[in-house]
C-alpha positions as CSV (number, residue, x, y, z in Angstrom):
1,M,-8.9,-1.8,-12.9
2,K,-9.3,1.5,-11.6
3,A,-7.2,4.5,-12.6
4,K,-4.4,5.4,-10.3
5,R,-4.8,9.2,-11.0
6,P,-7.5,10.2,-8.9
7,Y,-5.7,8.3,-5.9
8,L,-2.5,10.1,-6.6
9,F,-4.1,13.7,-7.3
10,R,-6.1,13.2,-4.0
11,A,-2.7,12.1,-2.0
12,M,-0.9,15.2,-3.2
13,Y,-3.5,17.5,-2.7
14,D,-4.2,16.4,1.0
15,W,-0.5,16.4,1.7
16,M,0.1,19.8,0.1
17,L,-2.9,21.1,2.5
18,D,-1.4,19.2,5.7
19,C,2.1,20.9,5.0
20,G,0.6,24.3,4.7
21,L,1.2,24.7,0.9
22,T,-1.0,26.2,-2.0
23,P,-1.7,23.2,-4.1
24,Q,-1.9,24.4,-8.0
25,I,-2.8,22.4,-11.1
26,V,-1.8,22.7,-14.5
27,V,-5.0,22.0,-17.0
28,D,-4.7,21.1,-20.8
29,T,-7.4,23.3,-21.9
30,S,-8.0,21.2,-25.1
31,V,-9.3,18.1,-23.4
32,D,-13.0,17.9,-23.9
33,G,-14.8,18.9,-20.9
34,V,-12.9,21.5,-19.3
35,V,-14.5,24.9,-18.3
36,V,-12.0,27.7,-17.3
37,P,-11.6,31.5,-17.8
38,E,-10.3,31.5,-21.6
39,A,-8.5,35.1,-20.8
40,Y,-6.3,33.1,-18.9
41,V,-5.2,30.0,-21.3
42,R,-1.8,30.2,-22.7
43,D,-0.5,27.6,-25.1
44,N,-3.8,25.3,-24.0
45,R,-2.7,25.5,-20.6
46,I,-3.9,27.1,-17.5
47,V,-2.6,27.1,-13.8
48,L,-5.2,27.1,-11.1
49,N,-4.9,27.6,-7.4
50,I,-7.4,24.9,-5.8
51,S,-6.4,25.9,-2.2
52,P,-9.4,25.8,0.1
53,S,-9.1,29.7,0.4
54,A,-9.2,30.4,-3.5
55,V,-12.2,28.0,-4.2
56,R,-15.7,27.5,-3.2
57,N,-18.1,24.4,-3.6
58,W,-15.3,22.1,-3.9
59,E,-16.2,18.8,-5.9
60,M,-13.9,15.6,-6.6
61,D,-14.9,12.4,-7.9
62,D,-12.9,9.7,-10.0
63,W,-13.6,11.5,-13.0
64,H,-13.5,15.3,-12.5
65,L,-13.0,18.3,-10.2
66,A,-15.1,21.4,-10.1
67,F,-15.4,24.4,-8.0
68,D,-16.2,28.0,-8.1
69,A,-13.8,30.6,-8.1
70,R,-13.4,34.7,-8.8
71,F,-11.0,35.7,-11.7
72,S,-10.6,39.6,-12.0
73,G,-13.5,39.7,-9.6
74,Q,-15.6,37.9,-11.8
75,P,-17.3,34.5,-10.6
76,M,-17.0,31.2,-12.5
77,H,-17.8,27.6,-12.2
78,V,-14.5,25.7,-13.2
79,V,-14.7,22.0,-14.2
80,V,-11.9,20.0,-15.2
81,P,-11.8,16.5,-16.1
82,L,-9.0,14.7,-14.4
83,S,-7.4,13.6,-17.5
84,A,-7.0,17.2,-18.4
85,V,-4.8,17.6,-15.2
86,Q,-1.0,17.7,-16.2
87,A,0.3,18.3,-12.7
88,I,-0.1,19.1,-9.4
89,F,2.6,21.3,-7.6
90,A,3.0,23.6,-4.4
91,R,3.2,27.3,-5.2
92,E,5.9,28.0,-2.6
93,N,8.3,25.6,-3.6
94,G,7.4,23.6,-7.0
95,D,7.0,20.3,-5.0
96,G,4.4,17.8,-6.9
97,L,3.8,15.2,-9.5
98,V,3.5,15.5,-13.3
99,F,0.9,12.8,-14.6
100,P,1.7,10.9,-17.7
101,A,-0.2,11.8,-20.8
102,E,-3.1,9.5,-21.3
103,A,-6.3,9.0,-23.3
104,P,-9.3,10.5,-21.4
105,I,-11.6,7.6,-19.8
106,A,-15.2,8.4,-19.6
107,P,-17.1,7.8,-16.4
108,P,-19.0,4.6,-16.1
109,D,-22.2,5.9,-17.2
110,R,-20.7,7.6,-19.9
111,Q,-18.7,4.5,-21.1
112,G,-22.1,2.8,-22.1
113,E,-23.2,5.7,-23.7
114,Q,-20.1,5.6,-26.1
115,A,-20.4,1.7,-26.7
116,S,-23.8,1.9,-28.0
117,S,-23.3,5.0,-30.3
118,A,-20.3,3.2,-31.5
119,S,-22.4,0.3,-32.4
120,K,-25.0,2.6,-34.0
121,T,-22.5,4.3,-36.3
122,G,-21.0,0.9,-37.4
123,K,-17.7,0.9,-35.5
124,N,-16.7,-2.2,-33.8
125,K,-18.9,-4.6,-35.7
126,P,-17.8,-8.0,-36.3
127,T,-15.9,-8.6,-39.6
128,L,-16.5,-12.6,-39.6
129,K,-17.9,-14.2,-42.8
130,V,-19.4,-17.5,-43.1
131,I,-17.4,-20.0,-45.0
132,K,-19.3,-23.1,-46.2
């Protein structure tokens, strides 16, 4: 079954833009794959403005979002797995959605890699014995 998070995220993002609001996200920076400016991280969290006027080269799929932004005038490519997004909210009024904590789900191509690496390390091997 497909994850709900990308659909809920897109719905809230589009709704905020349609209402003329500024979408912002709270990101858990301890999640693997997060690339954000470390200088702005507090308690493993960062708030990012993701409005079209604040970002360039916006990309989003079911697994992550990525964009270019400037932080104190310095350009940076930001990458955020959707599993790291804790909330999306409007800067103007705080309206938004808090996502429940969940285990990160790897994209389909990486799920196969994880399964094959698990079998190489001996994990997930059957523990059946032949009984005569």
